[in-house]
MARKOLVEX-584076 format. One line per field, with one value per atom (N, C-alpha, C): residue number from 0; x, y, z. Coordinates in steps of 0.1 Angstrom, whole numbers. Layout:
BEGIN
i: NUM|...
x: X|...
y: Y|...
z: Z|...
END
This chain:
BEGIN
i: 0|0|0|1|1|1|2|2|2|3|3|3|4|4|4|5|5|5|6|6|6|7|7|7|8|8|8|9|9|9|10|10|10|11|11|11|12|12|12|13|13|13|14|14|14|15|15|15|16|16|16|17|17|17|18|18|18|19|19|19|20|20|20|21|21|21|22|22|22|23|23|23|24|24|24|25|25|25|26|26|26|27|27|27|28|28|28|29|29|29|30|30|30|31|31|31|32|32|32|33|33|33|34|34|34|35|35|35|36|36|36|37|37|37|38|38|38|39|39|39|40|40|40|41|41|41|42|42|42|43|43|43|44|44|44|45|45|45|46|46|46|47|47|47|48|48|48|49|49|49|50|50|50|51|51|51|52|52|52|53|53|53|54|54|54|55|55|55|56|56|56|57|57|57|58|58|58|59|59|59|60|60|60|61|61|61|62|62|62|63|63|63|64|64|64|65|65|65|66|66|66|67|67|67|68|68|68|69|69|69|70|70|70|71|71|71|72|72|72|73|73|73|74|74|74|75|75|75|76|76|76|77|77|77|78|78|78|79|79|79|80|80|80|81|81|81|82|82|82|83|83|83|84|84|84|85|85|85|86|86|86|87|87|87|88|88|88|89|89|89|90|90|90|91|91|91|92|92|92|93|93|93|94|94|94|95|95|95|96|96|96|97|97|97|98|98|98|99|99|99|100|100|100|101|101|101|102|102|102|103|103|103|104|104|104|105|105|105|106|106|106|107|107|107|108|108|108|109|109|109|110|110|110|111|111|111|112|112|112|113|113|113|114|114|114|115|115|115|116|116|116|117|117|117|118|118|118|119|119|119|120|120|120|121|121|121|122|122|122|123|123|123|124|124|124|125|125|125|126|126|126|127|127|127|128|128|128|129|129|129|130|130|130|131|131|131|132|132|132|133|133|133|134|134|134|135|135|135|136|136|136|137|137|137|138|138|138|139|139|139|140|140|140|141|141|141|142|142|142|143|143|143|144|144|144|145|145|145|146|146|146|147|147|147|148|148|148|149|149|149|150|150|150|151|151|151|152|152|152|153|153|153|154|154|154|155|155|155|156|156|156|157|157|157|158|158|158|159|159|159|160|160|160|161|161|161|162|162|162|163|163|163|164|164|164|165|165|165|166|166|166|167|167|167|168|168|168|169|169|169|170|170|170|171|171|171|172|172|172|173|173|173|174|174|174|175|175|175|176|176|176|177|177|177|178|178|178|179|179|179|180|180|180|181|181|181|182|182|182|183|183|183|184|184|184|185|185|185|186|186|186|187|187|187|188|188|188|189|189|189|190|190|190|191|191|191|192|192|192|193|193|193|194|194|194|195|195|195|196|196|196|197|197|197|198|198|198|199|199|199|200|200|200|201|201|201|202|202|202|203|203|203|204|204|204|205|205|205|206|206|206|207|207|207|208|208|208|209|209|209|210|210|210|211|211|211|212|212|212|213|213|213|214|214|214|215|215|215|216|216|216|217|217|217|218|218|218|219|219|219|220|220|220|221|221|221|222|222|222|223|223|223|224|224|224|225|225|225|226|226|226|227|227|227|228|228|228|229|229|229|230|230|230|231|231|231|232|232|232|233|233|233|234|234|234|235|235|235|236|236|236|237|237|237|238|238|238|239|239|239|240|240|240|241|241|241|242|242|242|243|243|243|244|244|244|245|245|245|246|246|246|247|247|247|248|248|248|249|249|249|250|250|250|251|251|251|252|252|252|253|253|253|254|254|254|255|255|255|256|256|256|257|257|257|258|258|258|259|259|259|260|260|260|261|261|261|262|262|262|263|263|263|264|264|264|265|265|265|266|266|266|267|267|267|268|268|268|269|269|269|270|270|270|271|271|271|272|272|272|273|273|273|274|274|274|275|275|275|276|276|276|277|277|277|278|278|278|279|279|279|280|280|280|281|281|281|282|282|282|283|283|283|284|284|284|285|285|285|286|286|286|287|287|287|288|288|288|289|289|289|290|290|290|291|291|291|292|292|292|293|293|293|294|294|294|295|295|295|296|296|296|297|297|297|298|298|298|299|299|299|300|300|300|301|301|301|302|302|302|303|303|303|304|304|304|305|305|305|306|306|306|307|307|307|308|308|308|309|309|309|310|310|310|311|311|311|312|312|312|313|313|313|314|314|314|315|315|315|316|316|316|317|317|317|318|318|318|319|319|319|320|320|320|321|321|321|322|322|322|323|323|323|324|324|324|325|325|325|326|326|326|327|327|327|328|328|328|329|329|329|330|330|330|331|331|331|332|332|332|333|333|333|334|334|334|335|335|335|336|336|336|337|337|337|338|338|338|339|339|339|340|340|340|341|341|341|342|342|342|343|343|343|344|344|344|345|345|345|346|346|346|347|347|347|348|348|348|349|349|349|350|350|350|351|351|351|352|352|352|353|353|353|354|354|354|355|355|355|356|356|356|357|357|357|358|358|358|359|359|359|360|360|360|361|361|361
x: 2|5|16|17|25|36|48|59|57|50|45|57|68|78|85|83|89|78|66|55|51|50|44|30|25|12|5|-8|-17|-30|-34|-46|-56|-69|-75|-75|-69|-70|-65|-54|-48|-53|-63|-69|-76|-82|-90|-82|-89|-83|-74|-66|-57|-57|-60|-62|-49|-37|-24|-20|-27|-22|-28|-20|-26|-26|-20|-21|-22|-32|-34|-39|-35|-41|-41|-50|-52|-51|-42|-38|-39|-43|-43|-40|-34|-33|-35|-39|-40|-38|-33|-32|-43|-51|-63|-64|-69|-72|-87|-93|-108|-112|-124|-129|-133|-131|-133|-119|-108|-95|-88|-95|-89|-78|-68|-57|-57|-58|-60|-50|-48|-43|-52|-54|-62|-56|-57|-52|-62|-62|-70|-63|-64|-59|-69|-73|-83|-75|-75|-68|-77|-71|-77|-67|-70|-61|-67|-59|-63|-56|-56|-49|-57|-70|-79|-89|-94|-104|-117|-121|-133|-132|-120|-118|-111|-111|-104|-111|-103|-108|-105|-112|-111|-109|-100|-96|-94|-99|-98|-92|-82|-77|-78|-81|-81|-79|-75|-73|-75|-79|-81|-71|-62|-53|-56|-58|-60|-46|-40|-27|-25|-36|-36|-36|-44|-44|-34|-28|-18|-25|-36|-44|-47|-47|-50|-61|-71|-82|-81|-80|-78|-90|-92|-103|-98|-104|-100|-112|-114|-126|-121|-127|-125|-138|-138|-150|-149|-159|-160|-150|-147|-138|-123|-120|-107|-105|-116|-116|-113|-119|-117|-103|-98|-84|-74|-76|-68|-68|-80|-82|-77|-79|-76|-62|-55|-42|-32|-34|-24|-19|-28|-24|-18|-23|-16|-2|-1|13|22|17|25|29|19|22|31|31|41|55|57|70|73|62|64|55|58|49|48|58|58|50|44|37|23|23|10|-1|3|-8|-15|-8|-14|-22|-18|-27|-40|-39|-51|-60|-54|-62|-69|-61|-67|-79|-78|-89|-101|-99|-110|-117|-109|-115|-123|-118|-124|-139|-141|-155|-162|-157|-164|-162|-152|-150|-138|-141|-131|-126|-114|-109|-110|-113|-113|-99|-96|-106|-111|-108|-112|-127|-133|-148|-151|-163|-167|-174|-170|-177|-188|-198|-207|-201|-208|-202|-194|-182|-174|-177|-178|-180|-171|-165|-157|-163|-165|-171|-160|-162|-152|-158|-150|-153|-165|-165|-153|-151|-139|-136|-143|-149|-156|-153|-146|-144|-155|-163|-174|-172|-166|-163|-173|-183|-194|-199|-199|-204|-193|-181|-170|-167|-163|-162|-149|-144|-133|-138|-142|-149|-140|-136|-128|-136|-130|-137|-127|-132|-123|-119|-114|-110|-100|-90|-80|-82|-94|-97|-86|-82|-72|-77|-90|-96|-105|-107|-116|-122|-132|-138|-136|-135|-134|-143|-151|-160|-157|-154|-151|-160|-164|-173|-172|-175|-177|-189|-192|-204|-203|-191|-189|-181|-179|-171|-174|-174|-175|-165|-158|-149|-154|-155|-158|-148|-140|-130|-130|-126|-125|-110|-104|-90|-89|-81|-79|-64|-58|-43|-38|-28|-21|-10|-4|6|2|9|6|10|6|9|24|29|43|44|52|55|67|64|75|86|98|109|112|104|106|98|93|85|72|71|59|61|73|76|90|92|105|110|101|105|94|90|80|66|63|50|49|38|35|31|35|33|32|21|21|14|17|13|8|-1|-3|1|13|19|15|7|2|-12|-22|-36|-41|-50|-59|-70|-73|-83|-93|-105|-115|-127|-134|-145|-149|-153|-157|-154|-153|-151|-162|-169|-179|-176|-175|-172|-182|-180|-189|-189|-179|-178|-185|-191|-198|-191|-196|-191|-181|-170|-160|-156|-158|-153|-138|-132|-117|-112|-100|-92|-78|-71|-57|-51|-40|-33|-31|-31|-31|-22|-21|-13|-21|-18|-25|-14|-15|-7|-16|-12|-18|-7|-8|2|-5|2|-4|7|5|15|13|23|23|35|31|42|38|47|45|55|61|71|66|54|49|48|43|41|55|65|79|86|80|87|93|91|97|89|94|87|93|89|95|94|102|101|98|86|82|79|83|81|75|64|58|58|67|71|68|61|57|65|75|84|77|81|75|78|89|92|85|75|66|71|81|85|81|82|79|90|91|100|93|94|89|101|102|114|110|117|113|126|125|136|129|132|127|137|131|140|133|141|136|141|136|141|140|128|124|134|138|147|161|166|180|187|180|187|180|188|184|183|172|170|172|165|166|161|164|160|158|150|149|145|148|143|138|126|120|118|123|121|112|101|91|93|97|100|87|88|76|67|74|66|62|64|60|70|82|93|98|100|104|119|127|141|141|149|149|163|165|178|177|186|187|197|205|216|210|205|199|202|206|209|199|195|186|193|193|199|189|185|176|183|177|184|177|164|157|145|143|132|122|110|99|94|92|86|71|63|49|45|36|32|21|15|5|12|22|28|42|48|62|71|66|74|83|95|105|105|99|98|109|116|125|117|116|107|115|128|135|146|148|157|166|178|186|187|183|182|191|200|209|208|206|205|216|227|239|236|229|226|218|209|201|207|219|225|216|208|199|202|201|202|191|182|171|170|163|159|143|138|124|120|111|107|92|87|72|67|55|48|46|43|42|43|48|51|38|28|17|8|13|6|7|6|6|-8|-9|-22|-23|-33|-34|-38|-32|-34|-38|-48|-53|-43|-37|-28|-14|-4|9|16|13|19|16|5|0|-3|7|5|16|13|23|23|34|34|30|19|15|10|17|13|21|17|22|36|44|58|62|74|79|93|96|109|116|130|138|152|159|173|178|187|193|196|197|201|213|223|234|232|231|229|241|239|250|261|258|268|274|271|277|270|260|252|243|239|230|216|206|192|185|178|171|158|156|144|135|122|112|100|92|80|73|64|56|52|47|42|38|38|34|46|47|58|51|55|49|60|59|70|63|67|60|70|66|74|81|77|84|77|64|56|54|61|60|62
y: -154|-142|-145|-157|-161|-171|-169|-179|-191|-201|-212|-220|-221|-229|-223|-210|-205|-199|-200|-192|-199|-191|-195|-189|-182|-176|-180|-182|-186|-178|-172|-165|-172|-172|-164|-169|-182|-188|-180|-172|-165|-150|-147|-134|-133|-144|-144|-146|-151|-152|-165|-165|-176|-181|-194|-199|-198|-200|-200|-186|-176|-162|-157|-151|-144|-129|-125|-111|-112|-104|-104|-90|-85|-72|-70|-63|-59|-43|-38|-24|-18|-6|1|16|22|36|41|53|59|74|79|93|96|107|110|124|127|140|141|152|154|162|161|169|183|186|200|206|199|205|200|191|186|176|176|166|159|146|138|126|121|107|101|88|80|67|62|49|42|28|21|7|3|-10|-18|-29|-38|-49|-49|-59|-70|-82|-93|-99|-99|-103|-113|-123|-132|-146|-153|-166|-177|-177|-188|-182|-191|-186|-181|-187|-183|-169|-165|-152|-141|-142|-132|-118|-108|-95|-87|-76|-68|-53|-47|-33|-27|-15|-7|7|10|24|29|42|48|63|69|84|89|102|110|122|124|135|145|157|168|174|170|174|189|195|210|218|214|220|215|204|197|194|187|183|168|161|147|144|135|132|117|113|99|93|80|73|59|54|42|35|22|15|1|-4|-18|-25|-38|-45|-51|-57|-62|-73|-81|-92|-88|-77|-71|-65|-59|-54|-65|-76|-88|-93|-94|-98|-89|-76|-67|-69|-71|-73|-87|-97|-110|-115|-109|-114|-103|-95|-87|-76|-69|-59|-65|-76|-83|-87|-93|-97|-85|-74|-62|-56|-56|-50|-59|-72|-80|-77|-73|-69|-54|-46|-31|-27|-31|-28|-14|-5|9|18|12|20|24|35|40|42|47|50|37|25|13|7|10|6|14|27|35|30|26|20|7|-1|-14|-12|-2|0|6|14|20|9|1|-10|-20|-21|-31|-27|-13|-9|-5|-9|-7|6|14|27|26|31|31|46|49|63|69|82|90|91|91|92|79|68|55|53|44|42|27|23|9|7|-4|-7|-17|-18|-28|-41|-52|-65|-66|-73|-75|-89|-90|-102|-104|-116|-118|-130|-127|-138|-142|-154|-160|-163|-163|-167|-160|-148|-139|-134|-129|-124|-110|-109|-96|-93|-82|-77|-67|-70|-62|-57|-46|-40|-29|-33|-23|-18|-5|1|2|-3|-2|-15|-15|-27|-27|-39|-42|-55|-53|-64|-67|-80|-84|-90|-90|-96|-100|-107|-112|-126|-133|-147|-150|-141|-142|-132|-126|-117|-106|-101|-91|-77|-75|-62|-61|-48|-47|-33|-32|-19|-17|-4|-1|10|8|18|22|34|39|51|51|62|66|79|85|94|100|109|120|125|137|134|121|117|103|102|89|88|76|73|61|61|49|49|38|37|22|22|9|8|-3|-6|-17|-14|-24|-25|-37|-37|-35|-28|-26|-36|-41|-51|-64|-75|-88|-87|-97|-97|-98|-91|-91|-100|-110|-119|-113|-106|-99|-108|-104|-113|-123|-123|-132|-144|-148|-160|-158|-145|-142|-144|-148|-149|-144|-131|-126|-127|-129|-131|-139|-136|-144|-143|-133|-130|-133|-139|-140|-126|-124|-110|-109|-104|-101|-87|-82|-68|-67|-57|-52|-37|-34|-22|-10|-13|-3|-6|2|1|13|12|23|24|37|39|50|47|57|56|67|67|81|82|95|97|109|113|123|121|130|135|148|155|166|174|185|195|195|204|199|187|181|168|164|152|156|148|150|137|136|124|124|113|112|101|103|93|93|82|82|68|66|53|49|36|31|19|14|3|-6|-19|-29|-39|-41|-51|-61|-73|-83|-91|-91|-97|-106|-117|-125|-134|-139|-148|-148|-153|-154|-146|-136|-127|-119|-117|-109|-97|-93|-83|-70|-66|-53|-52|-63|-64|-63|-68|-68|-55|-46|-33|-32|-41|-40|-30|-25|-16|-17|-8|-9|5|7|18|12|15|9|20|17|27|19|24|19|31|30|41|38|47|46|56|52|60|65|77|82|75|66|58|45|43|31|20|21|11|15|5|7|1|7|2|-1|-13|-16|-19|-10|-11|-12|-20|-22|-24|-17|-19|-22|-34|-37|-32|-27|-21|-24|-21|-21|-9|-6|6|19|21|33|37|26|28|27|26|27|14|2|-11|-16|-19|-24|-39|-45|-59|-66|-61|-66|-56|-58|-48|-56|-50|-56|-45|-48|-39|-47|-44|-50|-40|-42|-33|-41|-35|-40|-33|-41|-35|-31|-25|-21|-33|-44|-56|-64|-60|-67|-76|-78|-86|-80|-89|-84|-87|-78|-80|-77|-86|-86|-86|-78|-78|-74|-79|-75|-64|-61|-51|-37|-31|-18|-11|2|10|22|24|35|45|58|68|79|81|92|105|115|128|139|139|149|143|149|144|154|149|158|152|161|157|160|150|151|159|169|176|168|158|149|138|132|120|122|133|136|125|117|108|115|110|116|108|113|105|110|100|104|106|119|122|124|124|125|114|107|95|96|90|87|72|66|51|47|38|33|19|15|1|-3|-7|-9|-19|-30|-40|-35|-25|-19|-6|-1|11|23|23|33|40|53|61|72|72|81|88|99|106|105|102|102|111|120|130|131|134|136|147|145|156|168|165|175|167|173|166|160|167|163|152|140|129|117|120|110|104|91|85|78|81|74|59|51|36|32|23|18|7|10|-1|5|-4|0|9|7|16|31|34|48|55|55|61|56|59|56|69|70|80|73|77|70|81|83|94|95|105|107|112|108|112|114|121|124|117|113|106|114|115|120|113|112|106|102|92|88|73|69|55|55|47|46|35|38|29|21|10|1|8|19|26|38|38|48|61|63|75|75|87|89|92|85|87|93|104|110|102|101|93|103|102|110|101|105|97|101|93|96|82|83|70|73|62|63|58|64|60|57|46|41|39|46|46|41|29|22|19|22|19|30|42|54|61|57|63|54|43|34|42
z: -191|-184|-173|-168|-157|-162|-158|-160|-151|-156|-147|-141|-148|-143|-130|-128|-115|-106|-110|-103|-90|-80|-67|-66|-77|-77|-90|-88|-100|-99|-110|-111|-120|-116|-106|-92|-90|-77|-65|-68|-57|-56|-64|-62|-49|-45|-32|-20|-9|4|5|15|17|32|34|47|55|48|55|61|56|59|72|81|92|89|78|73|57|52|38|34|23|19|4|-1|-15|-15|-24|-23|-37|-38|-51|-49|-59|-59|-74|-75|-89|-89|-100|-103|-113|-110|-117|-121|-134|-138|-141|-135|-136|-148|-152|-163|-160|-147|-142|-138|-142|-139|-127|-119|-107|-109|-100|-101|-88|-88|-76|-76|-64|-62|-52|-53|-44|-41|-29|-25|-16|-16|-7|-4|8|12|21|15|22|29|43|51|56|57|64|74|87|97|107|111|121|120|131|131|126|127|122|113|104|94|100|111|118|124|128|135|127|114|106|108|111|112|99|98|85|88|80|82|69|68|55|58|50|50|36|35|21|23|12|12|-2|-2|-14|-12|-22|-22|-33|-29|-38|-41|-53|-56|-58|-64|-66|-53|-43|-30|-20|-23|-14|-1|-3|9|8|19|19|29|25|34|36|49|53|59|57|63|68|79|85|92|88|94|98|109|113|116|116|120|134|139|153|155|144|146|147|140|142|156|161|174|184|183|192|190|178|176|183|182|189|204|210|224|229|221|225|223|213|210|207|197|191|201|207|217|230|235|247|243|231|227|226|220|218|232|241|254|263|260|267|263|250|245|248|250|252|264|276|287|291|286|290|280|270|260|265|271|278|268|256|246|242|241|237|249|262|273|273|269|268|257|245|234|238|245|250|258|268|277|269|260|252|243|237|229|238|250|260|263|263|266|253|242|229|222|226|220|210|198|187|186|189|189|175|174|162|158|144|133|128|135|130|133|125|127|125|129|128|115|108|95|98|89|90|87|87|85|73|74|62|57|43|37|25|23|11|3|-9|-18|-28|-34|-43|-56|-67|-80|-86|-88|-87|-73|-70|-57|-55|-44|-40|-25|-23|-9|-6|3|7|21|23|36|40|46|49|36|34|22|11|14|5|-2|-14|-22|-31|-33|-42|-50|-62|-70|-82|-83|-95|-106|-118|-130|-140|-150|-161|-158|-168|-167|-156|-155|-145|-133|-133|-122|-121|-133|-133|-135|-136|-136|-124|-119|-107|-107|-99|-96|-81|-77|-63|-60|-49|-44|-30|-27|-14|-10|2|6|20|23|36|35|46|46|36|33|25|12|9|-3|-8|-21|-28|-39|-40|-51|-58|-71|-79|-91|-91|-101|-107|-120|-127|-131|-128|-131|-142|-153|-163|-166|-164|-166|-180|-182|-194|-197|-186|-186|-179|-182|-175|-161|-153|-139|-137|-126|-122|-110|-110|-99|-91|-80|-74|-68|-71|-68|-79|-89|-100|-100|-88|-87|-78|-73|-65|-50|-45|-31|-28|-28|-26|-11|-2|12|19|31|38|33|24|19|4|0|-14|-19|-32|-37|-52|-57|-71|-73|-85|-88|-103|-105|-118|-117|-123|-120|-129|-139|-148|-153|-149|-152|-158|-167|-171|-161|-156|-146|-151|-148|-151|-141|-139|-129|-125|-113|-108|-93|-89|-75|-72|-61|-56|-43|-42|-29|-27|-16|-14|-25|-34|-45|-57|-56|-68|-73|-85|-91|-102|-103|-113|-119|-132|-139|-141|-138|-138|-146|-151|-159|-154|-156|-152|-153|-145|-144|-130|-127|-114|-112|-100|-96|-87|-87|-78|-72|-59|-52|-45|-43|-34|-27|-14|-6|5|9|19|25|37|44|59|65|80|85|93|97|110|119|131|133|121|122|127|124|128|144|149|164|171|164|170|168|160|158|144|135|122|113|103|94|80|71|57|51|40|31|17|12|0|-11|-23|-34|-46|-51|-63|-73|-83|-91|-106|-112|-126|-134|-142|-150|-162|-167|-179|-192|-191|-203|-204|-195|-197|-188|-180|-170|-156|-147|-133|-125|-113|-103|-90|-85|-72|-63|-53|-44|-29|-22|-8|1|13|23|36|42|55|66|77|87|101|111|125|132|144|151|144|138|131|120|113|101|104|117|120|117|117|114|102|91|79|79|74|75|61|51|37|28|15|4|-9|-18|-31|-41|-54|-64|-76|-81|-92|-103|-115|-126|-136|-139|-149|-162|-172|-185|-192|-204|-211|-215|-218|-223|-211|-199|-187|-181|-188|-182|-169|-159|-146|-144|-140|-136|-121|-113|-99|-94|-83|-76|-62|-53|-39|-38|-48|-48|-50|-40|-41|-28|-29|-16|-15|-3|0|10|5|14|16|29|32|32|25|23|32|33|41|49|60|69|72|77|81|94|104|117|117|120|120|133|131|143|151|144|151|160|154|161|165|161|163|156|147|139|130|128|119|106|95|83|73|66|55|42|38|26|14|14|2|2|-9|-9|-22|-20|-32|-32|-43|-45|-56|-54|-64|-66|-79|-83|-93|-89|-98|-109|-106|-116|-128|-125|-135|-140|-135|-139|-137|-126|-123|-110|-110|-98|-98|-88|-88|-75|-75|-63|-62|-50|-48|-37|-40|-29|-29|-17|-15|-23|-28|-36|-26|-14|-3|10|21|33|41|42|51|45|44|39|49|62|72|74|76|77|91|99|112|110|119|119|133|134|147|152|163|169|171|174|178|167|154|144|146|152|154|140|131|118|109|96|85|76|69|58|45|39|27|17|6|-2|-15|-23|-36|-36|-46|-46|-61|-63|-76|-77|-90|-93|-103|-101|-112|-110|-120|-120|-133|-134|-146|-147|-159|-162|-172|-169|-178|-188|-200|-211|-214|-222|-225|-233|-240|-248|-240|-227|-218|-217|-226|-225|-213|-209|-197|-202|-197|-200|-188|-190|-179|-176|-163|-158|-150|-153|-145|-143|-133|-131|-118|-113|-101|-95|-83|-77|-63|-55|-41|-33|-21|-11|2|8|20|30|41|52|65|69|80|91|103|115|121|118|123|134|137|147|159|160|172|184
END
């Protein structure tokens, strides 16, 4: 499944945690259709943060999106070790660089007396097991299975909601960047999975099926504390291919740092290039944070002869984050555009996916 001669990633060894990393996360999203007519999207990201193995903290964010009603429900949990990391290192470091940020001084004082601001909450003890890898974050779980640990189940819950999903990859693993290390972080994905399970809300239980995406990234990085961010797109095209696109930026998107495009073919072959341009077309101002998010994009990839537009399924998909980020835009999006074929003809492209806009609410 992996091109070993260029690979910086090996499964199942790299499914689990990494001592070298001060930041690591496991991320998934899915589009789901219910047996009662519901249309949903769901995402979750399990974070592990800290400078030493003994003091790693844990953070979980997840959301359920009702596509029919255009409503998003967000959840955020931290453990006591992450709270100590914020107090002992990350917030002091940030405040040293940004001493005038009054909101972060208020957060620091609240955490100092043991108060976690709403809508975030405290999780029970976080445990990570290996062989097979199991992320047990309070009552929430991400549990891997299979010889290469390429399948997993995810359980997410709140007082009024539960999500249980099983992911099974349709394609082999994609080593992002061609070898699994496109920049400072190691990165692999399963960009197309069959998904089935159930969603339980106040309206009852609905059995769901659909397709999903999985990412795992880890490494050593302090960009977020310094004010860096990114525009990330995980796009599933209707013709059976996927695009993973990313643009790093600073100063709320005004200064571009780097960019990449990964095209995953139907057979799982990955094509990679840094020659990609991102042009923001329309913006939305959040009434909660006053952040200005670019929610419609024109993206051009000359090497792949692809030009697409990506726009939000609906604007209000901002997710609160504990710490200097304040919030990110993380939600469902639509894709349309065209590809110029070798014979000069134009092929129409359509699809859907998730868009992640980070660093606009500093």
